[in-house]
C-alpha positions as CSV (number, residue, x, y, z in Angstrom):
1,M,-8.6,-9.1,-19.3
2,N,-8.4,-5.3,-17.4
3,P,-5.9,-2.8,-17.6
4,H,-6.9,-1.1,-15.0
5,S,-7.5,-3.0,-12.3
6,A,-5.5,-3.5,-9.0
7,G,-4.7,-6.9,-6.5
8,I,-5.1,-6.8,-3.0
9,D,-3.7,-9.5,-0.4
10,I,-5.6,-8.2,2.7
11,G,-3.6,-9.1,6.1
12,A,-4.1,-8.4,9.1
13,S,-1.7,-6.0,9.8
14,F,-1.0,-4.5,6.4
15,H,-2.0,-4.9,3.1
16,V,-0.2,-5.4,-0.4
17,V,-1.2,-3.8,-3.6
18,A,-0.6,-4.1,-6.8
19,I,-1.1,-1.7,-10.1
20,P,0.5,-2.9,-13.7
21,T,3.9,-2.0,-14.1
22,D,3.1,0.4,-16.6
23,L,0.9,2.5,-14.2
24,A,3.5,3.8,-12.0
25,D,7.0,3.3,-11.1
26,E,5.8,2.1,-7.9
27,N,3.7,-0.7,-9.4
28,V,3.9,-2.8,-5.6
29,K,3.0,-1.2,-2.1
30,S,2.3,-1.6,0.9
31,F,-0.5,0.2,3.5
32,N,-1.4,-0.3,7.4
33,A,-4.7,-1.5,8.3
34,F,-5.8,1.5,9.7
35,T,-8.5,3.7,7.8
36,T,-6.2,6.6,7.1
37,D,-3.6,4.5,5.7
38,L,-7.2,2.4,3.7
39,T,-7.9,6.2,3.0
40,D,-4.4,6.6,1.3
41,M,-4.8,2.7,-0.3
42,A,-7.5,4.5,-2.2
43,N,-6.7,7.4,-3.3
44,W,-3.4,6.1,-4.5
45,L,-5.4,3.7,-7.0
46,V,-7.7,6.0,-7.9
47,K,-4.8,8.2,-8.7
48,H,-3.2,5.7,-10.9
49,G,-6.4,5.6,-13.2
50,I,-8.1,2.4,-10.9
51,T,-11.1,1.1,-11.1
52,T,-11.7,-2.4,-9.6
53,A,-9.7,-4.4,-7.3
54,A,-9.1,-8.0,-7.2
55,M,-8.8,-9.5,-2.5
56,E,-7.9,-11.9,-1.6
57,S,-8.7,-12.2,2.2
58,T,-8.9,-14.8,5.1
59,V,-11.3,-14.4,7.5
60,V,-12.4,-10.2,7.7
61,Y,-10.4,-8.4,7.9
62,W,-11.2,-8.0,3.9
63,V,-14.2,-5.7,5.2
64,P,-12.8,-2.3,6.0
65,V,-11.1,-2.1,2.2
66,F,-13.7,-3.3,0.8
67,E,-16.0,-0.4,2.6
68,V,-13.8,2.3,1.8
69,L,-12.6,1.4,-1.8
70,Q,-16.2,1.3,-2.1
71,Y,-16.5,4.7,-0.9
72,H,-14.1,6.1,-3.9
73,G,-16.1,4.4,-6.6
74,I,-13.8,1.3,-7.1
75,E,-15.5,-1.7,-8.1
76,E,-14.2,-4.5,-5.3
77,I,-13.3,-8.6,-6.3
78,L,-13.4,-10.6,-3.3
79,C,-12.1,-13.8,-4.7
80,N,-11.8,-17.2,-2.4
81,A,-7.9,-18.7,-2.2
82,R,-9.5,-21.7,-2.2
């Protein structure tokens, strides 16, 4: 188990991110799917010490999230919902 991990539910227009409850008072946040919002999401994760993010997505909505997280040094794990 990684105490510095996040879970991301990827959607077409927004993404929901959850981090451990002991890392932030507001541990679940939504971010829109625009590049500036993805950068805000990555910065929020880095600010709270997140090093790994698991994400679930259908279609290709995960690709920009994956790239932004990778740029910010966060290890990504893409999970199949099945």
